[in-house]
PDB file as gemmi writes it, atoms N, CA and C in Angstrom:
CRYST1    1.000    1.000    1.000  90.00  90.00  90.00 P 1                      
ATOM      1  N   MET A   1       0.769  -1.005   0.269  1.00  0.00           N  
ATOM      2  CA  MET A   1       0.308   0.388   0.116  1.00  0.00           C  
ATOM      3  C   MET A   1       0.791   1.003  -0.052  1.00  0.00           C  
ATOM      4  N   ALA A   2      -0.004   2.300  -0.931  1.00  0.00           N  
ATOM      5  CA  ALA A   2       1.174   3.696  -0.603  1.00  0.00           C  
ATOM      6  C   ALA A   2       1.306   4.052   0.577  1.00  0.00           C  
ATOM      7  N   ASN A   3       2.035   5.011   0.756  1.00  0.00           N  
ATOM      8  CA  ASN A   3       2.382   5.520   2.084  1.00  0.00           C  
ATOM      9  C   ASN A   3       2.545   7.032   1.713  1.00  0.00           C  
ATOM     10  N   ILE A   4       2.512   7.645   1.021  1.00  0.00           N  
ATOM     11  CA  ILE A   4       2.581   9.103   0.264  1.00  0.00           C  
ATOM     12  C   ILE A   4       1.389   9.384   0.013  1.00  0.00           C  
ATOM     13  N   LYS A   5       0.465  10.384   0.471  1.00  0.00           N  
ATOM     14  CA  LYS A   5      -1.056  11.089  -0.009  1.00  0.00           C  
ATOM     15  C   LYS A   5      -1.093  11.421  -1.362  1.00  0.00           C  
ATOM     16  N   SER A   6      -0.061  11.574  -2.480  1.00  0.00           N  
ATOM     17  CA  SER A   6      -0.695  11.451  -3.562  1.00  0.00           C  
ATOM     18  C   SER A   6      -0.337  10.331  -3.927  1.00  0.00           C  
ATOM     19  N   SER A   7       0.113   9.075  -3.745  1.00  0.00           N  
ATOM     20  CA  SER A   7      -0.009   8.064  -3.824  1.00  0.00           C  
ATOM     21  C   SER A   7      -1.125   7.121  -3.707  1.00  0.00           C  
ATOM     22  N   LYS A   8      -1.477   7.728  -2.285  1.00  0.00           N  
ATOM     23  CA  LYS A   8      -2.826   7.298  -1.898  1.00  0.00           C  
ATOM     24  C   LYS A   8      -4.069   7.566  -2.561  1.00  0.00           C  
ATOM     25  N   LYS A   9      -3.775   8.769  -3.276  1.00  0.00           N  
ATOM     26  CA  LYS A   9      -5.177   9.179  -3.899  1.00  0.00           C  
ATOM     27  C   LYS A   9      -5.037   8.735  -5.500  1.00  0.00           C  
ATOM     28  N   ARG A  10      -3.708   8.167  -6.166  1.00  0.00           N  
ATOM     29  CA  ARG A  10      -3.500   8.091  -7.506  1.00  0.00           C  
ATOM     30  C   ARG A  10      -4.126   6.502  -7.490  1.00  0.00           C  
ATOM     31  N   ALA A  11      -4.067   5.657  -6.459  1.00  0.00           N  
ATOM     32  CA  ALA A  11      -4.311   4.045  -6.174  1.00  0.00           C  
ATOM     33  C   ALA A  11      -5.947   4.368  -5.928  1.00  0.00           C  
ATOM     34  N   ARG A  12      -6.785   5.378  -5.393  1.00  0.00           N  
ATOM     35  CA  ARG A  12      -7.983   5.670  -5.196  1.00  0.00           C  
ATOM     36  C   ARG A  12      -8.285   5.478  -6.486  1.00  0.00           C  
ATOM     37  N   GLN A  13      -7.778   6.541  -7.700  1.00  0.00           N  
ATOM     38  CA  GLN A  13      -8.141   6.604  -8.785  1.00  0.00           C  
ATOM     39  C   GLN A  13      -8.165   5.834  -9.642  1.00  0.00           C  
ATOM     40  N   GLY A  14      -7.382   4.735  -9.598  1.00  0.00           N  
ATOM     41  CA  GLY A  14      -7.487   4.341 -10.296  1.00  0.00           C  
ATOM     42  C   GLY A  14      -7.880   2.617 -10.342  1.00  0.00           C  
ATOM     43  N   ILE A  15      -8.596   2.954  -8.854  1.00  0.00           N  
ATOM     44  CA  ILE A  15      -9.817   1.693  -9.182  1.00  0.00           C  
ATOM     45  C   ILE A  15     -11.109   1.897  -9.476  1.00  0.00           C  
ATOM     46  N   VAL A  16     -11.126   3.586  -9.168  1.00  0.00           N  
ATOM     47  CA  VAL A  16     -12.296   4.171  -9.818  1.00  0.00           C  
ATOM     48  C   VAL A  16     -11.955   3.840 -11.225  1.00  0.00           C  
ATOM     49  N   LYS A  17     -11.456   4.134 -11.427  1.00  0.00           N  
ATOM     50  CA  LYS A  17     -10.758   3.913 -13.432  1.00  0.00           C  
ATOM     51  C   LYS A  17     -11.100   2.533 -13.921  1.00  0.00           C  
ATOM     52  N   ARG A  18     -10.670   1.963 -12.976  1.00  0.00           N  
ATOM     53  CA  ARG A  18     -10.681   0.243 -13.248  1.00  0.00           C  
ATOM     54  C   ARG A  18     -12.506  -0.169 -13.800  1.00  0.00           C  
ATOM     55  N   GLU A  19     -13.198   0.099 -12.399  1.00  0.00           N  
ATOM     56  CA  GLU A  19     -14.099   0.205 -12.770  1.00  0.00           C  
ATOM     57  C   GLU A  19     -15.313   0.750 -13.863  1.00  0.00           C  
ATOM     58  N   ARG A  20     -14.825   1.940 -14.505  1.00  0.00           N  
ATOM     59  CA  ARG A  20     -15.951   2.346 -15.060  1.00  0.00           C  
ATOM     60  C   ARG A  20     -15.191   1.523 -15.959  1.00  0.00           C  
ATOM     61  N   ASN A  21     -14.381   1.413 -16.390  1.00  0.00           N  
ATOM     62  CA  ASN A  21     -13.818   0.701 -17.784  1.00  0.00           C  
ATOM     63  C   ASN A  21     -14.367  -0.456 -17.921  1.00  0.00           C  
ATOM     64  N   LEU A  22     -13.920  -1.139 -16.511  1.00  0.00           N  
ATOM     65  CA  LEU A  22     -15.014  -2.340 -16.823  1.00  0.00           C  
ATOM     66  C   LEU A  22     -16.374  -2.228 -17.567  1.00  0.00           C  
ATOM     67  N   ALA A  23     -17.381  -1.469 -16.639  1.00  0.00           N  
ATOM     68  CA  ALA A  23     -18.579  -0.746 -17.034  1.00  0.00           C  
ATOM     69  C   ALA A  23     -18.662  -1.151 -18.349  1.00  0.00           C  
ATOM     70  N   ARG A  24     -17.892  -0.287 -19.142  1.00  0.00           N  
ATOM     71  CA  ARG A  24     -18.335   0.375 -20.250  1.00  0.00           C  
ATOM     72  C   ARG A  24     -17.778  -0.842 -21.362  1.00  0.00           C  
ATOM     73  N   LYS A  25     -16.529  -1.313 -20.764  1.00  0.00           N  
ATOM     74  CA  LYS A  25     -16.575  -2.572 -21.652  1.00  0.00           C  
ATOM     75  C   LYS A  25     -17.510  -3.933 -21.730  1.00  0.00           C  
ATOM     76  N   SER A  26     -18.366  -3.606 -20.286  1.00  0.00           N  
ATOM     77  CA  SER A  26     -19.599  -4.690 -20.206  1.00  0.00           C  
ATOM     78  C   SER A  26     -20.461  -4.245 -21.476  1.00  0.00           C  
ATOM     79  N   ALA A  27     -20.754  -2.781 -21.197  1.00  0.00           N  
ATOM     80  CA  ALA A  27     -21.782  -2.467 -22.176  1.00  0.00           C  
ATOM     81  C   ALA A  27     -21.369  -2.705 -23.534  1.00  0.00           C  
ATOM     82  N   LEU A  28     -20.516  -2.323 -24.121  1.00  0.00           N  
ATOM     83  CA  LEU A  28     -20.099  -2.317 -25.269  1.00  0.00           C  
ATOM     84  C   LEU A  28     -20.084  -4.095 -26.039  1.00  0.00           C  
ATOM     85  N   LYS A  29     -19.898  -4.950 -25.178  1.00  0.00           N  
ATOM     86  CA  LYS A  29     -19.920  -6.386 -25.554  1.00  0.00           C  
ATOM     87  C   LYS A  29     -21.602  -6.420 -25.511  1.00  0.00           C  
ATOM     88  N   THR A  30     -22.221  -6.510 -24.446  1.00  0.00           N  
ATOM     89  CA  THR A  30     -23.370  -6.239 -24.480  1.00  0.00           C  
ATOM     90  C   THR A  30     -24.273  -5.795 -25.792  1.00  0.00           C  
ATOM     91  N   ALA A  31     -23.265  -4.483 -26.239  1.00  0.00           N  
ATOM     92  CA  ALA A  31     -24.507  -3.928 -27.589  1.00  0.00           C  
ATOM     93  C   ALA A  31     -24.075  -4.798 -28.870  1.00  0.00           C  
ATOM     94  N   VAL A  32     -22.793  -5.348 -28.788  1.00  0.00           N  
ATOM     95  CA  VAL A  32     -22.329  -5.779 -29.906  1.00  0.00           C  
ATOM     96  C   VAL A  32     -23.086  -6.969 -29.815  1.00  0.00           C  
ATOM     97  N   LYS A  33     -23.505  -7.950 -28.915  1.00  0.00           N  
ATOM     98  CA  LYS A  33     -24.178  -8.976 -28.650  1.00  0.00           C  
ATOM     99  C   LYS A  33     -25.468  -9.026 -29.251  1.00  0.00           C  
ATOM    100  N   LYS A  34     -26.123  -8.263 -28.679  1.00  0.00           N  
ATOM    101  CA  LYS A  34     -27.330  -7.352 -29.253  1.00  0.00           C  
ATOM    102  C   LYS A  34     -27.206  -7.816 -30.936  1.00  0.00           C  
ATOM    103  N   VAL A  35     -26.801  -6.953 -31.809  1.00  0.00           N  
ATOM    104  CA  VAL A  35     -26.431  -7.069 -32.844  1.00  0.00           C  
ATOM    105  C   VAL A  35     -26.538  -8.181 -33.963  1.00  0.00           C  
ATOM    106  N   LEU A  36     -25.461  -8.986 -33.084  1.00  0.00           N  
ATOM    107  CA  LEU A  36     -24.774 -10.306 -33.243  1.00  0.00           C  
ATOM    108  C   LEU A  36     -26.377 -11.167 -32.883  1.00  0.00           C  
ATOM    109  N   THR A  37     -27.469 -11.145 -32.143  1.00  0.00           N  
ATOM    110  CA  THR A  37     -28.299 -11.814 -31.930  1.00  0.00           C  
ATOM    111  C   THR A  37     -29.465 -11.931 -33.284  1.00  0.00           C  
ATOM    112  N   ALA A  38     -29.491 -10.471 -33.288  1.00  0.00           N  
ATOM    113  CA  ALA A  38     -30.265 -10.227 -34.496  1.00  0.00           C  
ATOM    114  C   ALA A  38     -30.067 -10.575 -35.872  1.00  0.00           C  
ATOM    115  N   ILE A  39     -29.103 -10.420 -36.051  1.00  0.00           N  
ATOM    116  CA  ILE A  39     -28.079 -11.161 -37.243  1.00  0.00           C  
ATOM    117  C   ILE A  39     -28.585 -12.706 -37.463  1.00  0.00           C  
ATOM    118  N   ALA A  40     -28.580 -13.783 -36.408  1.00  0.00           N  
ATOM    119  CA  ALA A  40     -28.398 -14.979 -36.050  1.00  0.00           C  
ATOM    120  C   ALA A  40     -30.139 -15.346 -36.340  1.00  0.00           C  
ATOM    121  N   ALA A  41     -31.142 -14.020 -35.815  1.00  0.00           N  
ATOM    122  CA  ALA A  41     -32.365 -14.300 -35.589  1.00  0.00           C  
ATOM    123  C   ALA A  41     -32.889 -13.987 -37.332  1.00  0.00           C  
ATOM    124  N   GLY A  42     -32.136 -13.205 -38.117  1.00  0.00           N  
ATOM    125  CA  GLY A  42     -32.251 -12.980 -39.413  1.00  0.00           C  
ATOM    126  C   GLY A  42     -33.077 -11.436 -39.619  1.00  0.00           C  
ATOM    127  N   ASP A  43     -33.405 -10.435 -38.560  1.00  0.00           N  
ATOM    128  CA  ASP A  43     -33.948  -9.994 -38.539  1.00  0.00           C  
ATOM    129  C   ASP A  43     -33.019  -8.458 -38.731  1.00  0.00           C  
ATOM    130  N   VAL A  44     -33.253  -8.340 -40.243  1.00  0.00           N  
ATOM    131  CA  VAL A  44     -31.849  -6.624 -40.677  1.00  0.00           C  
ATOM    132  C   VAL A  44     -32.766  -5.683 -39.751  1.00  0.00           C  
ATOM    133  N   ALA A  45     -33.752  -5.591 -39.413  1.00  0.00           N  
ATOM    134  CA  ALA A  45     -34.448  -4.229 -39.399  1.00  0.00           C  
ATOM    135  C   ALA A  45     -33.764  -3.644 -37.545  1.00  0.00           C  
ATOM    136  N   ALA A  46     -33.647  -4.881 -36.940  1.00  0.00           N  
ATOM    137  CA  ALA A  46     -33.660  -4.996 -35.366  1.00  0.00           C  
ATOM    138  C   ALA A  46     -31.891  -4.848 -35.881  1.00  0.00           C  
ATOM    139  N   ALA A  47     -31.238  -5.723 -36.423  1.00  0.00           N  
ATOM    140  CA  ALA A  47     -29.948  -5.541 -36.427  1.00  0.00           C  
ATOM    141  C   ALA A  47     -29.142  -4.417 -37.058  1.00  0.00           C  
ATOM    142  N   GLN A  48     -30.025  -3.159 -37.473  1.00  0.00           N  
ATOM    143  CA  GLN A  48     -29.370  -2.122 -37.883  1.00  0.00           C  
ATOM    144  C   GLN A  48     -29.920  -1.103 -36.711  1.00  0.00           C  
ATOM    145  N   ALA A  49     -30.910  -1.317 -36.027  1.00  0.00           N  
ATOM    146  CA  ALA A  49     -31.122  -0.195 -34.958  1.00  0.00           C  
ATOM    147  C   ALA A  49     -30.045  -0.832 -34.204  1.00  0.00           C  
ATOM    148  N   SER A  50     -29.806  -2.194 -33.396  1.00  0.00           N  
ATOM    149  CA  SER A  50     -28.574  -2.422 -32.499  1.00  0.00           C  
ATOM    150  C   SER A  50     -27.389  -1.856 -33.322  1.00  0.00           C  
ATOM    151  N   PHE A  51     -27.203  -1.982 -34.404  1.00  0.00           N  
ATOM    152  CA  PHE A  51     -26.024  -1.713 -34.863  1.00  0.00           C  
ATOM    153  C   PHE A  51     -25.608  -0.223 -34.439  1.00  0.00           C  
ATOM    154  N   LYS A  52     -26.791   0.454 -34.707  1.00  0.00           N  
ATOM    155  CA  LYS A  52     -26.377   2.016 -34.836  1.00  0.00           C  
ATOM    156  C   LYS A  52     -26.092   2.386 -33.370  1.00  0.00           C  
ATOM    157  N   GLU A  53     -26.408   1.545 -32.313  1.00  0.00           N  
ATOM    158  CA  GLU A  53     -26.042   1.629 -30.762  1.00  0.00           C  
ATOM    159  C   GLU A  53     -24.856   1.420 -30.608  1.00  0.00           C  
ATOM    160  N   ALA A  54     -24.692   0.037 -30.872  1.00  0.00           N  
ATOM    161  CA  ALA A  54     -23.464  -0.597 -30.671  1.00  0.00           C  
ATOM    162  C   ALA A  54     -22.339   0.399 -31.581  1.00  0.00           C  
ATOM    163  N   GLN A  55     -22.236   0.914 -32.651  1.00  0.00           N  
ATOM    164  CA  GLN A  55     -21.591   1.608 -33.531  1.00  0.00           C  
ATOM    165  C   GLN A  55     -21.196   3.205 -32.315  1.00  0.00           C  
ATOM    166  N   ALA A  56     -21.718   3.472 -31.746  1.00  0.00           N  
ATOM    167  CA  ALA A  56     -22.171   4.878 -30.681  1.00  0.00           C  
ATOM    168  C   ALA A  56     -21.029   4.490 -29.668  1.00  0.00           C  
ATOM    169  N   LYS A  57     -21.293   3.178 -29.471  1.00  0.00           N  
ATOM    170  CA  LYS A  57     -21.222   2.887 -27.715  1.00  0.00           C  
ATOM    171  C   LYS A  57     -19.399   2.312 -28.463  1.00  0.00           C  
ATOM    172  N   ILE A  58     -18.682   2.077 -29.356  1.00  0.00           N  
ATOM    173  CA  ILE A  58     -17.735   1.446 -30.373  1.00  0.00           C  
ATOM    174  C   ILE A  58     -16.862   2.653 -30.241  1.00  0.00           C  
ATOM    175  N   ALA A  59     -17.304   3.769 -31.054  1.00  0.00           N  
ATOM    176  CA  ALA A  59     -16.772   5.132 -31.291  1.00  0.00           C  
ATOM    177  C   ALA A  59     -16.460   5.949 -29.373  1.00  0.00           C  
ATOM    178  N   ARG A  60     -17.658   5.529 -28.631  1.00  0.00           N  
ATOM    179  CA  ARG A  60     -17.240   6.538 -27.300  1.00  0.00           C  
ATOM    180  C   ARG A  60     -16.275   5.617 -26.558  1.00  0.00           C  
ATOM    181  N   ALA A  61     -16.165   4.043 -26.434  1.00  0.00           N  
ATOM    182  CA  ALA A  61     -14.844   3.670 -26.214  1.00  0.00           C  
ATOM    183  C   ALA A  61     -13.372   4.096 -26.704  1.00  0.00           C  
ATOM    184  N   ARG A  62     -13.759   4.099 -27.883  1.00  0.00           N  
ATOM    185  CA  ARG A  62     -12.812   4.685 -28.789  1.00  0.00           C  
ATOM    186  C   ARG A  62     -12.162   6.170 -27.992  1.00  0.00           C  
ATOM    187  N   GLY A  63     -13.035   7.147 -28.244  1.00  0.00           N  
ATOM    188  CA  GLY A  63     -12.807   8.091 -27.546  1.00  0.00           C  
ATOM    189  C   GLY A  63     -12.406   8.311 -26.501  1.00  0.00           C  
ATOM    190  N   LYS A  64     -12.669   7.299 -25.434  1.00  0.00           N  
ATOM    191  CA  LYS A  64     -12.434   7.481 -23.603  1.00  0.00           C  
ATOM    192  C   LYS A  64     -10.772   7.003 -23.185  1.00  0.00           C  
ATOM    193  N   GLY A  65     -11.000   6.035 -24.544  1.00  0.00           N  
ATOM    194  CA  GLY A  65      -9.036   5.294 -25.022  1.00  0.00           C  
ATOM    195  C   GLY A  65      -9.337   3.924 -24.304  1.00  0.00           C  
ATOM    196  N   LEU A  66     -10.902   3.018 -24.791  1.00  0.00           N  
ATOM    197  CA  LEU A  66     -10.717   2.032 -24.193  1.00  0.00           C  
ATOM    198  C   LEU A  66     -10.376   0.829 -25.284  1.00  0.00           C  
ATOM    199  N   LEU A  67     -10.816   1.731 -26.249  1.00  0.00           N  
ATOM    200  CA  LEU A  67     -10.254   0.688 -27.441  1.00  0.00           C  
ATOM    201  C   LEU A  67      -9.189   1.244 -28.334  1.00  0.00           C  
ATOM    202  N   HIS A  68      -8.493   0.902 -28.899  1.00  0.00           N  
ATOM    203  CA  HIS A  68      -7.683   1.548 -29.673  1.00  0.00           C  
ATOM    204  C   HIS A  68      -8.453   1.782 -31.094  1.00  0.00           C  
ATOM    205  N   ALA A  69      -8.411   3.086 -31.974  1.00  0.00           N  
ATOM    206  CA  ALA A  69      -8.696   3.467 -33.075  1.00  0.00           C  
ATOM    207  C   ALA A  69      -8.868   2.399 -34.375  1.00  0.00           C  
ATOM    208  N   ASN A  70      -7.639   1.446 -34.690  1.00  0.00           N  
ATOM    209  CA  ASN A  70      -7.521   0.292 -35.463  1.00  0.00           C  
ATOM    210  C   ASN A  70      -8.983  -1.009 -34.543  1.00  0.00           C  
ATOM    211  N   THR A  71      -8.688  -0.832 -33.530  1.00  0.00           N  
ATOM    212  CA  THR A  71      -9.603  -1.871 -33.254  1.00  0.00           C  
ATOM    213  C   THR A  71     -10.999  -1.592 -33.334  1.00  0.00           C  
ATOM    214  N   ALA A  72     -11.280  -0.118 -33.231  1.00  0.00           N  
ATOM    215  CA  ALA A  72     -12.878  -0.083 -32.848  1.00  0.00           C  
ATOM    216  C   ALA A  72     -12.998   0.071 -34.412  1.00  0.00           C  
ATOM    217  N   ALA A  73     -12.591   0.720 -35.270  1.00  0.00           N  
ATOM    218  CA  ALA A  73     -13.132   0.647 -37.133  1.00  0.00           C  
ATOM    219  C   ALA A  73     -12.949  -0.856 -37.184  1.00  0.00           C  
ATOM    220  N   ARG A  74     -12.860  -1.602 -36.772  1.00  0.00           N  
ATOM    221  CA  ARG A  74     -12.452  -3.383 -37.452  1.00  0.00           C  
ATOM    222  C   ARG A  74     -13.690  -4.042 -37.262  1.00  0.00           C  
ATOM    223  N   LYS A  75     -14.109  -3.260 -35.478  1.00  0.00           N  
ATOM    224  CA  LYS A  75     -15.157  -4.146 -34.887  1.00  0.00           C  
ATOM    225  C   LYS A  75     -16.606  -3.445 -35.670  1.00  0.00           C  
ATOM    226  N   VAL A  76     -16.632  -2.227 -36.222  1.00  0.00           N  
ATOM    227  CA  VAL A  76     -17.795  -1.494 -36.520  1.00  0.00           C  
ATOM    228  C   VAL A  76     -17.896  -1.996 -38.123  1.00  0.00           C  
ATOM    229  N   SER A  77     -16.717  -2.347 -38.696  1.00  0.00           N  
ATOM    230  CA  SER A  77     -16.360  -2.913 -40.040  1.00  0.00           C  
ATOM    231  C   SER A  77     -17.207  -4.183 -40.426  1.00  0.00           C  
ATOM    232  N   ARG A  78     -16.425  -4.970 -39.613  1.00  0.00           N  
ATOM    233  CA  ARG A  78     -17.355  -5.953 -39.221  1.00  0.00           C  
ATOM    234  C   ARG A  78     -18.582  -6.753 -38.898  1.00  0.00           C  
ATOM    235  N   LEU A  79     -18.967  -5.658 -38.411  1.00  0.00           N  
ATOM    236  CA  LEU A  79     -20.269  -6.007 -37.465  1.00  0.00           C  
ATOM    237  C   LEU A  79     -20.885  -5.692 -38.910  1.00  0.00           C  
ATOM    238  N   ALA A  80     -20.846  -4.603 -39.441  1.00  0.00           N  
ATOM    239  CA  ALA A  80     -21.558  -3.449 -41.163  1.00  0.00           C  
ATOM    240  C   ALA A  80     -21.838  -4.990 -42.194  1.00  0.00           C  
ATOM    241  N   GLN A  81     -20.326  -5.585 -42.120  1.00  0.00           N  
ATOM    242  CA  GLN A  81     -20.623  -6.443 -43.291  1.00  0.00           C  
ATOM    243  C   GLN A  81     -21.137  -7.747 -42.985  1.00  0.00           C  
ATOM    244  N   ARG A  82     -21.820  -7.912 -41.807  1.00  0.00           N  
ATOM    245  CA  ARG A  82     -22.387  -9.018 -41.362  1.00  0.00           C  
ATOM    246  C   ARG A  82     -24.040  -8.910 -41.752  1.00  0.00           C  
ATOM    247  N   ILE A  83     -24.119  -7.421 -41.242  1.00  0.00           N  
ATOM    248  CA  ILE A  83     -25.433  -6.722 -41.606  1.00  0.00           C  
ATOM    249  C   ILE A  83     -26.110  -6.799 -43.046  1.00  0.00           C  
ATOM    250  N   ALA A  84     -24.623  -6.467 -43.431  1.00  0.00           N  
ATOM    251  CA  ALA A  84     -24.951  -6.181 -45.224  1.00  0.00           C  
ATOM    252  C   ALA A  84     -24.890  -8.106 -45.807  1.00  0.00           C  
ATOM    253  N   ALA A  85     -24.257  -8.585 -45.251  1.00  0.00           N  
ATOM    254  CA  ALA A  85     -24.423 -10.384 -45.826  1.00  0.00           C  
ATOM    255  C   ALA A  85     -26.042 -10.828 -45.178  1.00  0.00           C  
ATOM    256  N   THR A  86     -26.297 -10.352 -44.131  1.00  0.00           N  
ATOM    257  CA  THR A  86     -27.668 -10.532 -43.884  1.00  0.00           C  
ATOM    258  C   THR A  86     -28.572 -10.367 -44.565  1.00  0.00           C  
ATOM    259  N   ALA A  87     -28.698  -8.671 -44.927  1.00  0.00           N  
ATOM    260  CA  ALA A  87     -29.461  -7.868 -46.192  1.00  0.00           C  
ATOM    261  C   ALA A  87     -29.830  -8.443 -47.096  1.00  0.00           C  
ATOM    262  N   LYS A  88     -28.889  -9.139 -47.363  1.00  0.00           N  
ATOM    263  CA  LYS A  88     -29.067  -9.746 -49.066  1.00  0.00           C  
ATOM    264  C   LYS A  88     -30.156 -11.006 -49.384  1.00  0.00           C  
TER     265      LYS A  88                                                      
END                                                                             
């Protein structure tokens, strides 16, 4: 455990940040799973609606530094490709 006051504060901040990041990651995974579930069911309209929400969450995670920019772009691209393939 840290002894210096500023070190204690940084340790507290790290805990808060970790919990926040875990919550954001979990919400992101849930949003992506909703899209994949809709695709599996063959419901293109629901897939596109949930894709819009997932895309927003991915962009927000990228902005917050939770995802690398290329990772975020790759996730969005792959989801879009799967929706397009289902729509055909």
